[in-house]
N, C-alpha and C positions, 0 to 999 in steps of 0.2 A: 209885248206882242203875244196874242193868244196862241196857244198850241194848236196846230192843225189837227183835224180829226184823223183817226186811224180806223182801219177796217177790222171786222170781226167775222171769223168763220168757225165752224164746228166740224171736227174730224171724228167719224165713228165708223163702225162696221155693222153689216147686216148679220149679226151673230147673236148669241144668247145674251140676255140682259143680266143684271146683277141678281141672278136667280136664287142665290143662297142668302141674300141680305133681307132684313125685316121689311124694307120699303121697296122691294123689287117689283111688287105688283103683279107682274106677269108670270113669275115663277118659272122662267126658262122657256116660254112659248110665245115668242114675238113674231112668228113666221107669217101671220096674215098681214103684217106691215102696219097695223093700226097704231101700235105703240110708237113707231117711228114717224107716222103722220102727226101724232100728238106732239112728239119732240119737235118736229118741223114747225108746227104752229106756235109752240113756245118760243122757238128761235125767231120766228117772224115777228111775234109780238115785241121781242127785244131788239128788233131791227138788225139782226145779223145779215151779213152779205150773202153767205151761202152755207149749206150743209154739204160736206164732202164725205162720200161713202167709199171707204177703202175696200180693197179686195185682194184675195189670193186665190190661186187655182189648184190648191193641193190640200191634202191632209198630211201635215208635216211629220217627219220622223227625225227632224234635225237634232232634237235633244235626247240624248241617250240611245239613239238609233231605233226608236220605237215611237208609235203614235200615242202611247198610253197617257202621258201627261196632258197632251193637247185634248184628247177626247174625254178623259176623266174630268177635267176642269171646264170643258167647253171653251177652250182657249184657242181662238182663231179657227175653230172647227167644232160643230158644223158652221158653215158660212154660206149664205145664199147670195144669189146674183144681185149686184147693186143696181143694174140697169132698170129692171121693172120697179124696184123700190123707189129709185129717184123719180121715175115717171109718176108713180102713185103720189109721192109727197108733193111733187110739183103741181099736180092737178088739184090737190087738196089745199094748196096755199095760193096766195095771190102775188106776193112780192119777193119771197125768199128764193135765192138761187139754189139749184140742186146740181151737184157734181157727182158723176159716177166714174169710178175707176174702171177702165177698159184696157186690157193688155193688147199690145200689138202682136203678142204671141198667139193669142186666142181668136182674133178676129181678122179675116181678110180685109184689106183697106176699103173695098167697095161696100162690104156689109157694114163696117163701122160707120162710114160716112152716111150711109142711108139711114142707119138707126139713129145717129146723132141728129140728123136733119129732121127726122120724124119726131123725135122727142122734143127738140127745140120748138117745133110748131105746136105740139100738144101742150107744152107748159108756157107758151107765149113768150119765148125769148129768154128763158131763165135757166137754160141747161148749160152744163159745163162737162168737158171730158178731161178727167185726170189721166194723163198719158203715162203709162208704165210699160216696161219691156218684159216684166217678170224677172225675178232674181233667184230662182230656185231650179235646180236640175230636175227635181220631181215634176215641176210644171212643164218643163220641156218634154219629159217622158209621157205626160198626159196628152201631148199633141204630136206624138210620133217621132220625137227626137231622142237621142241618147243623153245629151247634155246641152246646156245653153252655150251659145257662142260667147267668146270673151267680151268683157264690158265694152271695149272700144268698138268692136264689130257690132254689138247690139245698138250702140248709139248711131253708128253709121247706117244701120238698117232702119232705125227709128227716124233719122233725118229724111231718108228717102220715103218712108211710109207717110210721114206728115206732109211732105211735098206732094205726094200723090193724092192724099185726102184733100188738101187745099185746092188742088186742081179740080177735083171732083165737085167740091162746093162751088167753084167758079165756073163749072160747065154750064150753069144756068146764069144768065144775067139777072140782076135783081128785079128788073122790070119785065121778065119773060112772060109772066102771066098777065095777059092783057084783058081778059074777060070782055071782049068786044062783042056785044050781042047783035049789033047791026050786021057784022060780017060773020057772026057765029064762030068766032075764033077764041078759043080758051087760052092757048099758048102760041106765041109768035115763034115758029120753028127756027127762024133765023137767029134767035137769041138762046138757043140750046145747041150744044155741040159736043162731039166726042173729044176726048183728050189724047187718045193714042199714046198713053204713057208707057215707055220702055226704060226700065232702070236696071241696075245691077241685081236687085233682089226682087223687084215687083214689076208687074205689068198690068195694064188695065185699059180697056177701050173707052169706057164711059159712054155717054154722060150718066149722071145720076138720074133716077126716074122719080125723084121727089121734087116738089116745088121749093124755091128758096125759103128757108125758115126766117123768122123775125131777125135773128142775128146773122143770117147768111152762113156763118160757121159758129159753132158753140164757143164759149169761153174755153181756153186751154189752161189747164192746171198741171204743174209738174214739180217734182222734187229733185233737185240736183245737188249732190254732195261732193262728188269728185270733180276735178277740173273739167273733164269732158262732160260730166253731167250738168255742171253749172253753165257751160257754154250752150248746151242743148236747150236748157231752160230759158236762158237769156234770149236765145234766138226765137223761140216759139211761144213761150208761156205768157198768159195774161196775169196769172197769179202763181206764185211759187211757194211750195211748202218747204220750210227750212227748220232745221234744228241746230242750235248753237250752244256753246257753253259760256253763258254770261253775256253781258251787254256789249263788251268790246268785240267779241266774236260776232255778235249779231250785227253790229255796225260795220265791221270789216266785210262780212258776207254781203250785206246789202250794197256797199260801195263797189265790191267786185262785180256783182250782178249788173249793176247800173252801167259800169264801164263796159262790160261785155255786150250789153244790149245796145249801147251807143255804137260799138264797133260793127254791129250787125245792121246799122242804119235805123234803129228803132228809137223812139222817144223813151228814155228810161222811166219817165213818169207813168207809162202805160204798163209797166211790169210791177205788180204789187207783191212784195215779199211778206208772207204771213208766217210768223214764228210759232212753232208748236209749244204750247204750255199746258201743264196739268195742275191747276191750282187745287189746294186743299184749304177750304175756307170754313169759317164759323162765325157766330155772332161776336166772339171774342178771340183774342190770340190764343188763350189757353184752350178753348174749345177746338180750334183748328189744329193745334199741336197734339191734342189728345186723339183726334181723328187720324192724324198722320201716324202717331205711335201705333194705333190699332192696325193700320194698313201694314206697316213694315214689320210688326211683331206677329202678324197672322201666321199660323203654321204653314200655310201654302204660299206665302209671299215670295220667298227666295226661289222656290222651285218654279213658280209661274213666271217670275221675272227672267230667270235664266232661260226658260223654255221660249219666252217671247223674243229675247235678243238672239237666241239660237235660230229661231224661225226666220227673222228678217235678215240675218247675216249668213245663214247656211254654215255656221260654225257650231260644233257641239260643245257647249260650255259645261256639260256634265263631266268632261274629261279633266277639268281644272279643280284644284284644291280651293275650297271656299275661303280658307283662312290664310291664303298666300296671295301675293300679287300675281297677275297674269305673267306667264313665262317670257313674253316678249311682245313687241308691237304686232298686233294681228292685222291681217288684210283680208279682204273678201271680194268675191265676184258679185256679192249681193248689195245691201244698202250700206255703203261705206260711211256716209255722214252719220247715221245712227250708231255705227260701230265706233267711230272716232269719239263721238260724244260719250258713249258708254265707257270705253276703256280708259279714258283720261290718262293717256300714255305719259309716263314719267312721274305720276303722282305718288307711286309707291303704295297705293291703297290695295287692300285685299279685295278679292272678288266679292265677298260678303258686303264690304263697305261700298263698293261700286253699286251693288244692287240697292242698298239703302239710299245712296245719293240720288239714284234715278227715280225712286218711288213710282215704279210702274214700267220702267224699261225704256230708257233712251228717248224720252219724249219732252222733257221740260227745259226750255232754253234758259229760263231764270227760275230761281227758287221762289215759290209762292205758297207758303204755309202760314196763314195769318187770318186776321179778321177780314170781313168783307171790305171795310173801309181801307185797311192797310194794303190789302191785295190790289184794290183799285188804284190806290196811290202809287204803288210800286209799278203796276202795269203802265200807268200814264207817264211816270217819270222815266222809266226805261225806254219807252217808245220815243219820248222827246229827245233823249240822248242819242238813240239810234238814228232818228230822223224819219221814221216811218217803217213799214206801211201798215202793220197790224199783227193780229194774233189769230192762231187757229187752236181752239181749245179741244183737248181730249181728256177723258177721265183717266185717273191713275191706272185703272185696270184695263183700259181700252174697251170697257163695257159701260153701258149707259143705264142709269136709273133716273126715275123722275126726280128724286131728291137732289141728285147732283146737278141736273139741268136747272132745277129750280134755284139751287144755291147760286148758280152763276147768273141766270137770267133775271132773277128777282132780288138777289142779294148784291151782286157786284155791278152788273150793267147799269142799274139806275144811278149808282154813284158816279160812274163814268159819264153817264148822260148829263147829270147835273153839273159836272165839271166841264162839259162841252167838248169832250174829246172823242166821242163816238156818236153815231147818228141817232136821231130821235124819230126820223121818218124816212121813207123811201121817196126819192124824187124821180128816178129813172124807171123806165118800163122793163128794160132788159138787164140781165146780169152784167153785161159789159158796161152798160151805162152806170150801174150801181158801183162797180169797181173804179170807174174813171171819174166819179163825182168829185173826189178829192184825193 
């Protein structure tokens, strides 16, 4: 029996490109968005499902108690708003889905629903919302709070937030716009209604003042690592960003998500789990391993890796000895899945070894350092063992270069296409249709 196809996405940030590298091209000035439009067009040519633009709302001081490392290296700062970038990329492509990260901390529900509806119309049904609650106290302080609520309360608030947003999308019937020239009626007012939402954390009268977009609501993307996070993702998400430690953990995670989705009355096949990977590839195995060696032996690599994991977990890894194991199992109010992947609790590895294992910071669910052909084979075989649903590629540095995108889109994807395990064309008009094609 032929292996079923799996989905492909790309995870990136609206931040500086690989500005110090020979093939960076832009030299650290991607801010007009044209470079990311070019990346989107490359992904579309390779038939990726979507581009996902991550976001944070702070200049971090998580590593060493200062912003020096982040700003010196352009690491997660400066970072521009993903919403206008996703809109721009979406308008300049025809089939590729565009997903913007928007925090429930930073947007009132009505404003978010209105923006999402507008963008989904602008890009003709290819928009997605990556739902985050923000995981840093600095972010809370940027919005008038002293610190974030505990994780469990954040998810309780997020459940209510999404419920409200869904009701706003449903405040217009899909056929409310009648365009009846004979009666000179644009909208049938009986098909638009207030929602009078009164919750524990939010209230909103409604209705939206935007017409129903092509998808009626955008695709929802979410990353759930903790048990509560997994339940939230299984309840709401169309696509889930996951990070695991090897094939068996990938399989167990997917089975858990599918079971949770079924308990919420959903069809598990409507929830696509995409696993983060960061391949290092070359024409030969030796070339790929040499690339990887240059990455991990770069003078800035350890510092940047630790700064990155500090950023996403809100734990200062500068306090730990590089050449000793971590002092105990760490916990976080931030991104727990990434932390668990990074710390490899019980392995006995030193912090330096953990950094080398990650090759970029808690992002690759399986090791992929090999030739184009061997990486493609490993991706296909792993996904067959997991059972689905696909991969979300990010660069080892979390920054994008034309060469890296080309390595994947022109080196790895054609091999997967010839093997028949990824798409060679788009058949649906909307992002939701693309995700549910197989």
